[in-house]
C-alpha positions as CSV (number, residue, x, y, z in Angstrom):
1,M,89.1,102.1,82.8
2,N,90.3,103.1,79.4
3,V,94.0,102.2,79.3
4,R,95.1,104.6,76.5
5,K,93.3,107.5,78.4
6,L,95.0,106.4,81.6
7,L,98.5,106.4,80.0
8,T,97.7,109.8,78.5
9,A,96.8,111.2,81.8
10,I,100.0,109.9,83.4
11,I,102.1,111.3,80.7
12,L,100.5,114.6,81.2
13,I,101.6,114.7,84.8
14,A,105.1,115.3,83.8
15,M,103.8,118.5,82.1
16,A,101.7,119.6,85.0
17,I,102.6,122.5,87.4
18,P,105.8,122.3,89.3
19,A,105.9,120.4,92.6
20,F,105.1,122.4,95.7
21,A,107.7,123.4,98.1
22,Q,107.6,121.4,101.5
23,S,105.4,124.0,103.2
24,A,102.7,121.8,104.9
25,N,100.5,125.0,104.9
26,Y,97.2,123.3,104.5
27,D,95.1,126.3,105.4
28,V,95.1,127.5,101.8
29,Y,93.2,124.3,101.0
30,P,90.0,124.6,103.1
31,F,88.6,121.3,101.7
32,I,91.5,119.4,103.5
33,N,90.7,118.0,106.9
34,A,94.2,118.3,108.3
35,D,93.0,117.8,111.8
36,I,92.3,114.1,111.1
37,D,95.6,113.7,109.2
38,T,96.7,110.7,111.4
39,I,97.5,107.0,111.1
40,S,95.3,104.8,113.2
41,Y,96.6,101.6,114.7
42,D,96.2,99.4,117.6
43,S,98.9,98.4,120.1
44,T,100.2,95.6,117.8
45,A,99.9,97.0,114.3
46,L,103.2,98.8,113.9
47,K,105.1,97.5,117.1
48,S,107.7,95.5,115.2
49,F,108.3,98.4,112.6
50,F,108.8,100.9,115.4
51,V,111.4,98.6,117.2
52,K,113.4,98.2,113.9
53,M,113.3,102.0,113.3
54,K,114.6,102.4,116.9
55,E,117.4,99.9,116.2
56,L,118.2,101.8,112.9
57,K,118.5,105.1,114.7
58,E,120.7,103.5,117.4
59,G,123.1,101.9,114.8
60,K,122.0,98.3,115.8
61,R,120.4,97.7,112.5
62,K,121.7,98.5,109.0
63,N,118.5,98.8,107.1
64,V,114.8,99.1,107.4
65,V,112.9,97.9,104.3
66,I,109.6,99.5,103.3
67,V,107.6,98.3,100.3
68,Q,104.7,100.4,98.9
69,L,102.3,98.4,96.7
70,G,99.8,100.1,94.4
71,D,98.4,101.0,91.1
72,S,99.1,103.8,88.5
73,H,99.5,106.3,91.3
74,I,102.6,104.2,92.4
75,Q,103.9,103.2,89.1
76,A,104.4,106.9,88.3
77,D,106.3,107.2,91.6
78,F,105.5,110.9,92.3
79,F,103.8,110.4,95.6
80,S,105.9,107.4,96.7
81,G,109.2,108.9,95.3
82,W,108.6,112.0,97.5
83,I,108.1,109.8,100.5
84,R,111.2,107.8,99.8
85,Q,113.4,110.8,99.5
86,H,112.2,112.4,102.7
87,L,112.4,109.2,104.8
88,Q,115.9,108.6,103.4
89,Q,117.0,112.3,104.1
90,Q,115.9,111.9,107.7
91,Y,116.8,108.2,108.5
92,G,119.5,107.4,105.9
93,N,119.8,106.3,102.3
94,G,120.1,102.6,101.8
95,G,119.7,102.8,98.0
96,R,117.1,103.4,95.2
97,G,115.5,99.8,95.8
98,L,113.4,98.0,93.4
99,V,113.2,99.1,89.8
100,F,111.8,97.7,86.6
101,P,112.5,98.7,82.9
102,Y,109.0,99.9,82.2
103,R,110.0,101.8,79.1
104,V,111.3,98.5,77.6
105,A,108.1,96.8,78.6
106,G,106.2,99.5,76.6
107,T,104.7,101.6,79.5
108,N,105.4,104.8,81.5
109,E,108.2,104.7,84.0
110,P,109.2,107.0,86.8
111,T,111.2,110.1,86.0
112,N,114.0,109.2,88.4
113,F,115.5,106.5,86.3
114,K,115.7,105.7,82.6
115,S,115.7,102.3,80.9
116,K,116.4,101.3,77.2
117,G,116.8,98.0,75.5
118,T,117.8,96.4,72.2
119,G,116.4,93.3,70.7
120,D,112.7,92.1,70.8
121,W,111.3,92.6,74.3
122,K,107.7,91.9,75.2
123,G,106.2,93.0,78.5
124,R,103.1,92.1,80.5
125,R,101.4,94.0,83.3
126,C,99.5,92.0,86.0
127,V,96.1,93.4,84.8
128,M,96.7,91.9,81.3
129,V,96.1,88.3,80.2
130,S,98.5,88.6,77.2
131,P,101.0,88.3,75.9
132,S,100.8,84.7,77.0
133,G,103.8,82.9,78.3
134,I,105.0,85.9,80.4
135,P,104.6,85.3,84.2
136,I,104.2,88.2,86.6
137,G,106.8,88.8,89.2
138,V,107.7,91.2,92.1
139,S,107.3,94.3,90.2
140,G,103.8,93.4,89.0
141,F,105.3,93.1,85.5
142,G,107.1,90.4,83.5
143,L,109.5,91.0,80.6
144,R,110.5,88.3,78.1
145,T,112.8,88.1,75.0
146,T,113.4,85.2,72.7
147,D,116.3,87.2,71.0
148,S,119.6,85.7,72.1
149,A,121.3,89.0,71.3
150,S,119.1,91.3,73.4
151,S,120.4,93.8,76.0
152,L,118.9,96.3,78.4
153,S,120.4,99.1,80.5
154,L,119.2,101.3,83.2
155,Q,120.4,104.6,84.6
156,V,119.3,106.1,88.0
157,K,119.2,109.8,88.8
158,D,120.1,111.3,92.2
159,G,117.3,112.6,94.4
160,D,117.2,115.8,96.4
161,N,120.5,115.7,98.3
162,L,120.5,111.9,97.9
163,N,123.1,110.0,96.0
164,Y,121.5,106.9,94.3
165,T,124.7,105.3,92.9
166,F,124.8,101.7,93.9
167,D,127.4,98.9,94.2
168,K,125.1,96.0,94.3
169,M,122.2,94.6,92.2
170,V,119.9,91.8,92.9
171,F,117.8,90.8,90.0
172,F,114.8,88.6,89.7
173,H,114.5,86.3,86.7
174,D,113.3,83.0,85.6
175,K,115.4,79.9,85.9
176,G,115.8,76.7,83.9
177,P,117.7,75.0,81.0
178,T,115.7,76.8,78.4
179,C,116.7,80.2,79.7
180,Y,119.6,82.3,78.3
181,N,122.5,83.2,80.5
182,W,122.8,86.7,81.5
183,V,126.1,88.7,81.0
184,V,126.1,91.8,83.4
185,Y,128.8,94.4,83.0
186,T,130.2,95.5,86.3
187,S,132.3,98.5,85.3
188,A,131.3,101.6,83.4
189,D,133.9,100.9,80.6
190,F,132.5,97.5,79.9
191,K,135.8,95.7,80.6
192,D,134.5,93.7,83.6
193,S,131.5,91.5,83.6
194,V,129.9,88.5,85.4
195,V,127.9,85.7,83.7
196,I,124.9,84.4,85.4
197,K,124.1,80.8,84.0
198,D,120.5,79.8,84.2
199,T,121.1,76.1,84.4
200,G,118.9,75.2,87.3
201,H,115.4,73.8,87.5
202,V,113.7,76.0,90.1
203,A,111.4,78.6,88.7
204,G,109.8,81.6,90.2
205,V,112.2,82.9,92.9
206,A,115.5,82.8,91.0
207,T,117.6,85.8,92.3
208,D,121.2,86.6,91.6
209,S,123.5,89.2,93.3
210,V,125.9,91.1,91.3
211,M,128.5,93.3,93.0
212,F,130.0,96.2,91.0
213,K,133.6,97.1,90.8
214,D,132.9,100.7,91.9
215,T,129.7,102.5,92.9
216,V,127.8,103.2,89.6
217,R,124.6,104.7,88.4
218,E,124.1,102.7,85.2
219,F,124.4,99.0,84.3
220,T,123.9,97.0,81.1
221,M,123.0,93.3,80.9
222,C,122.8,91.1,77.8
223,T,121.5,87.8,77.0
224,E,123.9,85.0,75.9
225,Q,123.0,81.6,74.3
226,T,125.5,78.8,75.0
227,D,123.2,75.9,74.1
228,T,120.6,75.3,71.6
229,S,118.0,74.4,74.2
230,Q,118.2,77.9,75.5
231,N,115.4,80.0,73.8
232,E,114.2,82.8,76.1
233,A,114.9,85.1,79.1
234,L,112.5,86.4,81.6
235,L,113.1,89.3,83.8
236,F,110.9,90.7,86.8
237,G,113.0,93.5,88.4
238,M,116.1,94.6,89.9
239,V,117.0,95.9,93.4
240,L,119.7,98.5,93.5
241,T,121.5,99.3,96.9
242,N,124.5,100.7,98.4
243,D,126.4,99.7,101.5
244,K,125.0,102.5,103.8
245,P,122.7,102.4,106.7
246,G,119.3,103.8,106.2
247,I,115.8,103.1,104.6
248,I,115.4,101.0,101.5
249,Y,112.0,102.1,100.0
250,H,110.7,99.8,97.2
251,T,107.7,100.7,95.1
252,I,105.5,98.4,93.2
253,G,102.9,99.9,91.1
254,A,101.0,98.7,87.9
255,N,98.5,100.8,86.0
256,G,95.0,99.6,86.7
257,A,96.0,97.2,89.3
258,R,93.6,95.7,91.9
259,F,94.2,93.4,94.9
260,R,93.0,90.6,92.7
261,D,95.6,91.1,90.1
262,Y,98.5,90.7,92.4
263,N,96.8,87.8,94.1
264,T,96.7,85.8,90.8
265,S,100.2,86.8,89.7
266,E,102.3,83.6,89.3
267,Y,105.6,84.7,91.0
268,F,104.6,87.8,92.8
269,Y,104.3,86.7,96.4
270,Q,107.3,84.3,96.2
271,Q,109.5,87.2,95.0
272,L,108.0,89.8,97.4
273,G,109.1,87.5,100.3
274,E,112.8,87.9,99.0
275,L,112.7,91.6,99.7
276,K,112.3,90.9,103.3
277,P,110.0,93.9,104.0
278,D,109.7,95.4,107.6
279,L,106.6,97.4,106.6
280,I,104.3,97.0,103.5
281,I,102.1,100.0,102.7
282,V,99.2,98.8,100.5
283,S,97.7,101.6,98.3
284,L,95.1,99.9,96.3
285,G,91.3,100.1,95.8
286,T,91.0,103.0,93.3
287,N,90.3,100.6,90.5
288,E,87.9,98.2,92.3
289,A,85.8,101.3,93.2
290,F,86.1,102.8,89.7
291,A,84.5,99.7,88.2
292,R,80.6,99.9,87.9
293,N,80.2,96.4,89.3
294,F,81.9,97.1,92.6
295,N,81.1,94.5,95.2
296,E,82.4,95.2,98.8
297,Y,82.2,91.5,99.7
298,V,84.3,90.4,96.9
299,F,86.6,93.4,97.5
300,K,86.9,92.2,101.2
301,D,87.9,88.8,100.1
302,D,90.6,89.9,97.9
303,I,92.1,92.1,100.7
304,D,91.9,89.1,103.0
305,T,93.7,86.9,100.4
306,M,96.5,89.4,100.1
307,F,97.1,89.6,103.8
308,A,97.1,85.8,104.0
309,N,99.5,85.4,101.0
310,I,102.0,88.1,102.4
311,K,102.0,86.7,105.8
312,K,103.1,83.4,104.4
313,V,106.2,84.8,102.6
314,A,106.9,87.7,105.0
315,P,105.6,86.8,108.5
316,Q,107.9,89.5,110.0
317,T,106.3,92.5,108.3
318,D,103.8,95.1,109.5
319,F,101.1,96.4,107.4
320,L,99.7,100.0,106.7
321,L,96.7,100.4,104.3
322,T,96.0,103.7,102.6
323,A,92.6,104.8,101.5
324,P,92.0,105.7,97.8
325,N,91.3,109.3,96.8
326,D,88.0,110.7,95.7
327,A,87.5,110.3,92.0
328,M,84.9,111.0,89.3
329,R,83.5,108.5,86.9
330,G,83.6,109.7,83.3
331,H,85.3,112.9,84.4
332,R,82.1,114.4,86.0
333,Y,80.0,111.7,88.0
334,K,80.6,111.4,91.7
335,N,81.3,107.9,92.9
336,K,79.7,106.7,96.1
337,D,81.4,103.2,95.7
338,I,84.6,104.7,97.0
339,I,82.8,105.3,100.3
340,D,82.2,101.6,100.7
341,A,85.6,100.8,99.4
342,V,87.2,103.0,102.1
343,A,85.0,101.6,104.9
344,T,85.9,98.0,103.8
345,L,89.7,98.8,103.9
346,K,89.3,100.3,107.3
347,R,87.4,97.2,108.6
348,A,90.2,95.0,107.1
349,S,92.8,97.0,108.8
350,I,91.2,96.4,112.2
351,E,90.6,92.7,111.5
352,H,94.3,92.1,110.4
353,H,95.9,94.4,113.1
354,A,97.1,96.8,110.3
355,A,97.5,100.5,110.4
356,F,95.3,102.7,108.4
357,W,95.6,106.0,106.8
358,D,92.2,107.5,105.7
359,F,93.3,109.8,102.8
360,Y,89.8,109.8,101.4
361,H,88.3,111.8,104.2
362,I,91.5,113.8,104.9
363,M,91.4,115.1,101.2
364,G,87.8,116.1,101.7
365,G,85.7,113.0,101.1
366,Y,82.8,112.6,98.9
367,G,82.8,115.0,95.9
368,S,86.1,116.7,96.9
369,M,88.1,115.9,93.7
370,P,86.5,118.9,91.7
371,K,87.8,121.2,94.5
372,W,91.3,119.7,93.9
373,Y,90.9,120.3,90.2
374,M,90.0,124.0,90.8
375,K,93.3,124.4,92.6
376,H,95.1,122.6,89.7
377,L,95.9,119.7,92.0
378,C,94.4,116.9,89.8
379,Q,94.1,116.1,86.1
380,K,91.1,116.6,83.9
381,D,90.2,113.0,84.4
382,R,89.4,113.8,88.1
383,L,91.2,110.5,89.0
384,H,94.9,111.1,88.9
385,F,96.7,114.1,90.5
386,T,99.2,116.7,89.1
387,V,102.8,116.8,90.4
388,G,101.5,119.4,92.8
389,G,98.6,117.2,94.0
390,Y,100.8,114.2,94.4
391,T,103.3,116.4,96.4
392,L,100.5,117.6,98.6
393,Q,99.3,114.1,99.2
394,A,102.8,113.0,100.0
395,E,103.1,115.9,102.5
396,L,100.0,114.8,104.3
397,F,101.1,111.2,104.4
398,Y,104.5,112.0,105.5
399,D,103.3,114.2,108.4
400,A,101.1,111.3,109.6
401,L,103.8,108.7,109.2
402,N,106.5,110.8,110.8
403,K,104.3,111.5,113.7
404,A,103.5,107.7,114.2
405,I,107.1,106.9,114.2
406,K,108.0,109.6,116.6
407,D,105.1,108.4,119.0
408,G,106.2,104.9,118.5
409,L,109.8,105.6,119.2
410,D,108.8,107.6,122.4
411,K,106.9,104.8,123.7
412,L,109.9,102.4,123.3
413,A,112.2,104.8,125.0
414,P,113.6,103.4,128.4
């Protein structure tokens, strides 16, 4: 996939037609198979998740943590952001969750927060082999500076009737005697700060919690050199939360990402376990099926590897796989490989006792993307959606997920 064209397409999303209102009137889209808009799962697939949702509703649990893992569809956060907001509106807002300064790393970031940096920062995405010396962490990215006077800041925006101010930040960074200290300002007037000293020797899962003096929507952090042996700082993401009960919905997305890219990321699984997810939604497969050398057996091995790696670090989590959308190769050629990719994902969901949402067939199946294009629901690349298209996809997913949660809670009722 041409990265420049991909980035151009995603930027154009922000200029697309306005998001649809939540109408769930699928009759105006005759190509959508709303009658099969369900999540399939066996008796064990989502049992733990349903129990935790019941505890949340009863006030016996403070938060339920959901992680959605994916590619460019998730990095842009239109689809996943819609889901986050509606789940939090219904079940409580535990905070914005995982964020990463994509803009500082030189790539597109969601519209619901804004990052900026000073100094010389270099970013690496999990699909890239360079720049060397930058490992990949929980966000699917790594960010590095060798400038001892660097800084970065990030500001979050509120959602629809949702306050995303936060009073706690957990940030993932590398640790060791060659790493700079971090100075994190904990008040809006920059009078209060906390210094995080990277003097340890354990790499990969270094996390530090910072409590803010008041609830804030913006923070700034700076590098600090106190020893000549310190020559770099590495950052992998930040988790922003409040002290309220509800859903914490993390999103992890990287343009062009495949299962294999996360599987080979140095710190990814170690740090993913630190999020303590209760449900992981995996939305991958688009880029494997897009490649002309797609091999369903290699694809299945990569899926199995991800399951094995996650179960090692988060044995308590449940899984939900989502099927990729229909897409065109070269803007105009139908792609039958997606059929095999969807079938492989469904088979993997059964083998691993995971839930499965078959968006591919719900949206219309083979050759349906041009129909979405005619309704202004997808971009000219016939691969990425417009804001309206992502909203429609999110409505379909939310309807299916909410029904599954309701049914699961009903079965748990005494």
